[in-house]
C-alpha positions as CSV (number, residue, x, y, z in Angstrom):
1,X,0.0,0.0,0.0
2,X,1.3,3.5,-0.9
3,X,1.2,6.5,1.4
4,X,1.6,10.0,0.0
5,X,2.8,12.6,2.5
6,X,4.6,15.9,2.8
7,X,8.4,15.4,2.9
8,X,10.2,16.4,6.2
9,X,13.8,16.9,7.1
10,X,13.9,13.2,8.0
11,X,13.4,12.5,4.3
12,X,16.4,14.5,2.9
13,X,18.7,11.6,2.3
14,X,15.9,9.3,1.1
15,X,14.8,11.8,-1.5
16,X,18.4,12.7,-2.5
17,X,19.4,9.0,-3.0
18,X,16.2,8.3,-5.0
19,X,16.8,11.4,-7.1
20,X,20.5,10.4,-7.7
21,X,19.5,6.8,-8.6
22,X,17.0,8.0,-11.0
23,X,19.4,10.3,-12.7
24,X,22.1,7.6,-12.8
25,X,19.8,5.2,-14.6
26,X,18.0,7.7,-16.8
27,X,20.5,10.4,-17.7
28,X,23.5,8.2,-18.6
29,X,24.7,9.6,-22.0
30,X,22.8,12.9,-21.4
31,X,24.8,14.2,-18.4
32,X,28.6,13.7,-17.9
33,X,29.7,10.4,-16.6
34,X,32.0,12.1,-14.1
35,X,29.0,14.0,-12.6
36,X,26.8,10.9,-12.5
37,X,29.6,8.6,-11.1
38,X,31.3,11.0,-8.6
39,X,29.1,14.0,-7.7
40,X,25.4,13.5,-8.3
41,X,24.6,12.0,-4.8
42,X,26.4,14.8,-2.9
43,X,24.9,17.4,-5.1
44,X,21.4,16.1,-4.6
45,X,21.9,15.9,-0.8
46,X,22.8,19.6,-0.9
47,X,19.8,20.5,-3.1
48,X,17.3,18.6,-1.0
49,X,18.7,19.9,2.3
50,X,18.2,23.4,1.1
51,X,14.7,22.8,-0.3
52,X,13.4,21.0,2.7
53,X,15.1,23.1,5.4
54,X,14.5,26.4,3.7
55,X,11.4,25.9,1.5
56,X,10.1,28.5,-0.8
57,X,6.7,29.7,0.2
58,X,5.0,28.2,-2.8
59,X,6.9,24.9,-2.7
60,X,5.3,21.4,-2.1
61,X,7.4,18.2,-1.8
62,X,5.4,15.0,-1.7
63,X,7.0,11.7,-0.9
64,X,5.4,8.3,-1.7
65,X,6.4,5.5,0.6
66,X,5.3,1.9,1.0
67,X,4.0,0.4,4.3
68,X,7.6,-0.1,5.5
69,X,8.5,3.6,4.7
70,X,10.6,2.7,1.6
71,X,10.6,5.5,-0.9
72,X,8.6,4.8,-4.0
73,X,8.8,8.2,-5.6
74,X,8.5,12.0,-5.0
75,X,7.5,15.2,-6.6
76,X,8.6,18.8,-6.0
77,X,6.4,21.6,-7.3
78,X,6.1,25.3,-7.1
79,X,2.5,26.6,-7.1
80,X,1.5,29.8,-9.0
81,X,-1.8,31.5,-9.8
82,X,0.0,34.0,-12.2
83,X,2.5,31.9,-14.2
84,X,0.9,31.5,-17.7
85,X,1.9,27.8,-17.8
86,X,0.6,27.1,-14.3
87,X,2.2,25.3,-11.4
88,X,5.7,24.1,-12.1
89,X,6.7,20.5,-11.4
90,X,10.4,20.8,-10.9
91,X,11.0,17.2,-10.1
92,X,9.0,14.0,-10.5
93,X,10.8,10.7,-9.9
94,X,9.7,7.1,-9.3
95,X,12.0,4.5,-8.0
96,X,13.6,2.9,-11.2
97,X,12.2,-0.5,-10.4
98,X,8.6,0.9,-9.9
99,X,8.3,2.9,-13.1
100,X,5.0,2.0,-14.9
101,X,3.1,1.2,-11.7
102,X,1.2,4.5,-11.3
103,X,3.4,6.2,-8.8
104,X,4.3,9.2,-11.1
105,X,0.6,9.6,-12.2
106,X,-0.6,9.6,-8.6
107,X,2.1,12.2,-7.6
108,X,1.0,14.4,-10.5
109,X,-2.6,14.1,-9.3
110,X,-1.5,15.2,-5.8
111,X,0.2,18.3,-7.2
112,X,-2.8,19.0,-9.4
113,X,-5.2,18.8,-6.4
114,X,-2.9,21.1,-4.3
115,X,-2.5,23.6,-7.1
116,X,-6.2,23.7,-7.6
117,X,-7.0,24.1,-3.9
118,X,-4.3,26.6,-3.0
119,X,-3.7,28.5,-6.2
120,X,-7.0,27.9,-8.0
121,X,-4.7,26.8,-10.9
122,X,-5.6,23.8,-13.0
123,X,-2.6,24.2,-15.3
124,X,0.7,22.3,-14.7
125,X,4.0,22.3,-16.6
126,X,7.4,20.7,-16.4
127,X,10.6,20.4,-18.3
128,X,12.0,17.0,-19.4
129,X,15.2,16.3,-21.2
130,X,14.5,15.9,-24.9
131,X,16.4,12.6,-25.0
132,X,14.5,11.1,-22.1
133,X,12.0,9.3,-24.4
134,X,10.4,7.1,-21.8
135,X,9.4,10.1,-19.7
136,X,8.2,12.1,-22.7
137,X,6.1,9.1,-23.7
138,X,4.6,9.0,-20.2
139,X,3.8,12.7,-20.2
140,X,2.1,12.4,-23.6
141,X,0.1,9.4,-22.3
142,X,-1.2,11.4,-19.4
143,X,-2.3,14.3,-21.6
144,X,0.7,16.6,-21.6
145,X,1.5,18.7,-24.7
146,X,5.1,19.5,-25.7
147,X,4.9,23.2,-26.3
148,X,8.6,24.2,-26.6
149,X,12.2,23.0,-26.7
150,X,14.6,24.9,-24.6
151,X,18.3,24.8,-24.0
152,X,19.2,24.1,-20.3
153,X,22.5,23.9,-18.4
154,X,22.3,20.9,-16.0
155,X,24.2,20.3,-12.8
156,X,27.6,19.0,-13.7
157,X,27.8,21.5,-16.6
158,X,26.1,19.5,-19.4
159,X,24.1,21.6,-21.9
160,X,21.0,19.7,-23.0
161,X,17.7,20.3,-24.8
162,X,14.6,20.1,-22.7
163,X,10.9,19.9,-23.7
164,X,8.3,22.0,-21.8
165,X,5.2,19.9,-21.4
166,X,2.0,21.7,-20.4
167,X,-1.3,20.5,-19.1
168,X,-4.3,22.9,-19.2
169,X,-6.0,20.6,-16.8
170,X,-5.1,17.2,-15.3
171,X,-8.1,14.9,-15.9
172,X,-7.7,11.2,-15.1
């Protein structure tokens, strides 16, 4: 059984390690091997420490855990009632071994419900690396529209192309 809850400072390392594992399996060939092999975990611990201990006012981090508190996935979003694209999903990751089991979809649903309740905003958007074809396929499957391709500089210094996926509403 999955439990979806707001992340706390006790979850920093769990989220950071899940994020690093996801990047190591997904972004190989997109980000530098040196970054993925030697720096990604420490970098993600730093990022998640800052985000959880000093959260932005409009930030929401939701962690999905199983009945033994093992991390299944997480999402970090920034709500907005004024951004023309809506609430920004900055991170959405499921444990690599759980992809395709509905964790990402449910996390997106949780963000949508929060955004609608707090910001009266039905729109969502995120950026995904152009070469991350499985994620792009998932976002298309759940109703997202690829509205732009952008150039991004990633941690570790890699320059990549990213697609901006937008949902005018999240209905499923």
